[in-house]
N, C-alpha and C positions, 0 to 999 in steps of 0.2 A: 308735502308741506304740512306742518301742524295746524290744527284748527283751534285757535284759542277759545272759541265759543264753547268748546267742550273742555275748558280749562287747559288748554294748551297741552293747548292744546295742549297756546299753550295755550297756549297760549298756550293758538292751540289750537277741544279744537278743541285747537288752541290746538292736538297730537303732533308731535314733532316728527319729521321724516326719520325713518329707521336709521338711515346712515348717520344723520346728525345726532340721534339719540345715542348710538354707539360711541360716537366721538365724544359726546358730552360725558359719558361714563368714564371714558379714558382721561379726560381732562381733570375730573374730580380725583381720579386715582393718582395722576402724575403731578398735579399742580403743587403739592407741598414741597417738592424738590426745587421749584423755581419761582414760587410765589413771593411777592414782596413781603416786607415785615408787616406784622399784624397792625391793624388800626389802633388808635388810642382806646382806652377802656370805655366800656359802654356808658359809664356815668358821664363821660365828656360829651356824649351826644344827648344827654338828658337835661340840658339847660340847668345844671347844678343839682338836680334831684339825686338822692342817694337811696340805695337799698340797704336796709338793716340786715347784715349778714350774721347776726348773733343767733339766729334760729336756723335749723336745717332747711326749711322752706325758703327763707330769705337768701341763704347761701346758694341754693340751687337756682333761684330766680336770677341772681347775679351771674352765676355760671352760664345759664341759658343765654342771657343777654350778651355776655362777653363772647360766647361762641358764635352767635348770630352776627355780631358786628365785627368779627375778626376777618381778615383777608385770608385766613387759612380755611380751606374747605372743611365742611362737616365730614366726619368719618367715623368708623366703628370704634376706634381707639378712644377718641374724645367722648363720644356718647356713652361708652362703657364706664366712664367715670361719673356720668350724670344720672343714668337711668338703670333700673333693675334689668336683669338679664331677660326677663319675660317681655319687657316693654322696649328694650333697646332698639330693635329693628324698626318698630313703628316710629319711635322718636327720631331715629336717624333719617328715615324717609321724609318725615314731616319737616325736620329742620333743614334738610338739604334743599327742599323746595323754597322754604322761607329765606334761606341764606342769600339767594339771588336778589332779594329785595332790600338788602342792607344799604345804607345804615338805618337802623331803627332808632327813633328818638323816644326816650323814656319820658312819659308824662306823670306816671305814678305807679305805685305798687300797693296792692291790697293784701296784707298778710293776715291770715286767719289760722286757726288750729290745724296744723298739718298741710296747709295749702297756701299758695301765693298766686296772685293774678297780676301779670305785667300789663300795663296799659301803654301801648306803643303806637307810633305812627311810622309807616313804611316810607321808603325813599320816594314812592310815587303818591304819597299823601293819604293813604288809607289808614283808618284807625283799626288796630287789631288788639285783641286781648289774648294773652297766652296764660292759661290756668294750669298750674302744675300742682301735683299732690305728692307728698313724700311718704315713704314707708318707714317702718321702725329703724331700718338700717340707714336712714337719711337719703337714700336714692329715690329718684322720681319713679313713681308707679302709676301716675296719671298725668296725661298731657293733652290739652285741648286748645285748639286755636279757633277764635271767632273773629271774623272780619265784619266790621260794622258797615252798613249801607250808608253812603252819603245821602244827604237830603237834597232832592231836586224838586223844587216847587215852582220854578220859573226858568225861562231861557237863560237869564243871567246866572242862575245857579250852575248851569252846565259849564259855562266858561270859568266860573269860580272854582269848580272841582277840577276840570281838565287843566286849568292854568297852574295847579299845584303839582301836577304829575311830573313836571320837568321835561315833558315831551313837546316836540313840534306836533301840532295836532290840527285836525279839521273835523268838523261835524256838520251835518245838515239834516233838516227835516223839510221835505218837499211834498207838496200836494200835486198829484198827477191829474191834469185836466187836458182832455183832447190830445193825449200823447205827449204833453209837455210837462217839464218839471218846474213847478212854481215854488220857489223857496219861501218857506214860512219862517224858518229860523236857521241859524248856522253861523259858523265862523271859519274863515279861510277856505271857503268853498271852492275857489278857483285855484287853490295851491296844489301843485302836483306833488303828491307824497307816495311813499311805498304802498302798494296794493296788497302785498303778500298774496294769499290764495284767492283773493277776490278776482285776480286776473283770470281765473278759470272760467269766469262768466263769459269771457270772450271766446274761449275754446268751446263752451257749450253753444254759443251763438253760431260759431262756424259749423258745428255738428248739425244744428237745426237747419241751417241753410243748405248743407249738403244733402240732408234727408229730403227736404222739400224739392231739391233739384233732381233727386233720383240717383245721384252719384254715390250715395252711401245709404245703407239700410240699417235700421236699429238692430236687425238680426245678424248683420255682418260680424264675422269672428275676427278677433285680434289675438295675435300670438304673443305670449309672454316672453320677454327677452332678458338677458343678463343686465343690460343697461336699465331697463325698467325696474327690475328688482333692486338695483343698487341705490335708488333714491327712496325706497321704502314703500310698503303696501300693507294694508290690513287684511288683504286677501291671501289665503294660504295656497299659493299656486307655484308650480315649478316651471322652469324654463321650458317652453314648448307647449304648455297648457294654453287653452283658449278661453276668452270671455267675449261676450257680445258687445257691440257698440253701446247698446242700451244699458247693460250692466256697468260698463266702464264710465258712462256719463253719470249714472246714479251714484257710483262710488266717488267719482271726482267731486261731486257737489256735497253729498251727505256726509262723507267721512274725509273729504279733501285728499283722497288717495292719489299719491304722487305718480305711482306707476300707471294707474289708469289714465291720468292726464297725459303722460308722455306717449302712451299707446295711441290715444286719440289724435294728438298732434302728428304723430308719425303716419297715421292713416290719412289725415286730411292734407298734410303738406304745409309748409310755411306760408305759401301765398294765401291759403284760406284764412289763416289767422290774421295776416296783414289786412285782408279784405274785411274781416270781422271788426277789427279796430276802427276802420273808417266807417263802415256801415252802421255800427252801433254807437257812433257819435263821440269817439275819443277825441279830445281837443287837439292832439298832436300825434297822429299815428306814426309819423316818422321818428319820433322820440322813442318809440317802442320797437323799432326795428334796427338791427336784426332781432327778432323775437326769440329768446332762448327757450329751449325745453328745460324741464327741471333738472335733468342730468347735466346739461350744459351750464346752467346757472350755478348749481351746486359745485361743479368742478371749478368754476371761476371764483366763486365766493368763499368756499370752504375746503377746496381741494389742495393737493400738493402737486407742483410747487405753488407758492403764493404769487398770483398774477393780478391781484386786485388793482395795484397802481397802474399796471399796463392797461387794464380795462378802463380805469377811470380816465386816463389820458388818451385813449385810443380813438381813432376815427371810426365811423361806421364800417369801413372796409377792414380796419384792424380788428374790430370786434367780431366781424363775421368770420375772419380767419381764426380767431381764438375759439369761437364756438365750433368751427370745423375741427380744430385741433383737439378740443375737448372730446368730441365724438370718437376720435380715433385713439383715445387713451383710456385706460382703466381709471375710474374715479377712485382716488385715494383720499379720504377725509383726513384733514389735519386736526388732531385732537386738541391742539392748543388754540385753535380758532373756532371751535365748535359753538361757542357762545359769543363770538365777536361779530357785531353787526357789519354787514357788507353794503348796506344801502348808501352810506356816505361815499362809497366808491362808485355808485351808480349801478351796482350789481343787484338789481331787483326789478320788479315790474312797477311802473309808476302810473298814476292817474289822480284826478281830483274827485271831490265829492260830486261835482256836477257830472263828471264822466260816469261815476258809479250809478247815479240816478238814470242817466240816459241808457246805459247798457241794460239795467233792470227793466226799464220801460220797453226797450227794443225787444228783449227776450219775451216778454209777456205778449206784446203785439204780434210777434212772429210765431207764437205757439198755436198755430192753426193747422188744420189738415194733418199731414203726416208728422208735423212737428208738435202736435198737441201734447204729447207726453212731457214736454219741457216744463209745463206748469206743475205737474206732479213731481218731477225730478227736483225742482227748486224747493218744493214744499216738504220734502222728506225729512229735513232736520231744521226746524225753525230756530233752534238755539235759545230763544228767549221764551220764558214761560208766561204767556198771556192768556186771558180768558177767551176761549174760542167763540163765545157768543158775541163778544165785542170785536174780535178779529178772526172771522171765519177762514181767511186765507192768509198765510204767511210764507213767502218765498225768501230764502236766506242764503247768504254766503259770507263766511268769515275767513280769517287767515292769521297766521302768526309765523314769523321768522325772528331770529335774534334781533332784538331792538325794535321790531315792527309788530303792531297789533291792529287788526282791522275787523270791522263788522259792517254788514249791510243787510237791509231787509226791504222787500217789496210786500207791503201788507195792505189788505183791503178791510176796511172797518165795516161795522154792521149796516151802515147806510149805503154800502157799495162804493165808497170813496177810496181810491188807491192812494197810498203814501209810500215814499221811499225815505228810509232813515239810514244814515251811515255815520261811522266813526273811523278815523285813522289816527294812530299815534305812532310817533317815530322817536326813539331814544338813541343816544350814542352808546348805550349799554344794554345788556339783556336783563330780563326780569324772570321771575318764577311764574308758575301757573296761577297763583292767586290773583294776579292783576286781571286776568281774563274774566274770572267769575265776578270780580269787583266791578269791572266795566259793564257786565251784563246787568248788574243792579242799577247802574246809571241808566242804561238803555231802557230798562223796564219802566223807570220813572219818567223818562222822556216820552215813552208811548202813553203813559197815563195823562200827560199834558194834552194829547191830541185824541184821546178816546172820546167818542161822541157820548153825550149824556143820555141817560136812560129816558125813554119817552114816557 
């Protein structure tokens, strides 16, 4: 699963699973043959604002906006008419990422000698500037995108910003006292929303319990399988190669490695994950069972044939059988659904902000004795750039799947006070990687609201 905290991975990570990434590439290549008609011209989204196209830079600014707001995917042919050959690949890559955030609303354009800056708002409410520069042949030879950070100076601002994203959302800031989560601020904190890769915290909890019980050792070796490789991994391993439980746990958290996750679930068994849900305080463990592996969920959500409706309407017994069937078949990603959210069908892992706080607290409390490495594993990739003097410890897990973006942190401030901060956003459509980095700007300012003052 991608880790959107590393810009989707995306959102991310935000890193999308390799299988879904391959499918996404296919959908971009194939979509022109079946895509709906293009959207109205970009000016229609600009509340009446017009771009003066009597100059090369104005003309290219209009072309850029029209391409981004079109339902036709960005591709080398279109970009070849916009940018110089030297810059074409870079512009194509950048615009492909931006395209998922359409429609863009035009607020203004600043045209200067040889350059133009588009002032836009994305579909999720972020302000972006796209500066283009034109060469003597009128083609674009400079292309720069800047995403402005929203201003968060109060808890009310958090809701004002998230309320414009078009997402169902939940966020919470909780102070941890005596092992309890005491909410300081938040919205929809008891609403069960997609967790994306945050669910891997429950897998880590199960690993830690098994290590303390002596049924699993950090040094135990896991064998790489075809199924594991099918859901994607950042590790260059062949089928039959081995990694330790410790390495798998580190990769599962730090890089959200999907193969490592499934290898650990396979080692522990489904009952261990069910127990972890209950012991780590999930509000409704039964709602998360049968608990799918990543291979199983990917097969149901984005595989062929399309069984999402069957999953949505299925009983727990039906779903258990579907997961069993998925294990017995080769996962074949459907390129036309690679960017289609599956959470509305119930094909995801679900939990609330309160659940997220409880599992973070439970992991920290249980990180003793043989399970002590859990603290280090969680702190390997903090995702948010904070002053280490203010925040000497940050444990983190984030996640991203089509339409779903999540972040969570267990952080200890300079006074020794632990906090848990989390965000969950759920859309009916997918977005590009920019939304992940934009949300991290929101998160950094939320942390600033609780940073203890200097003594």
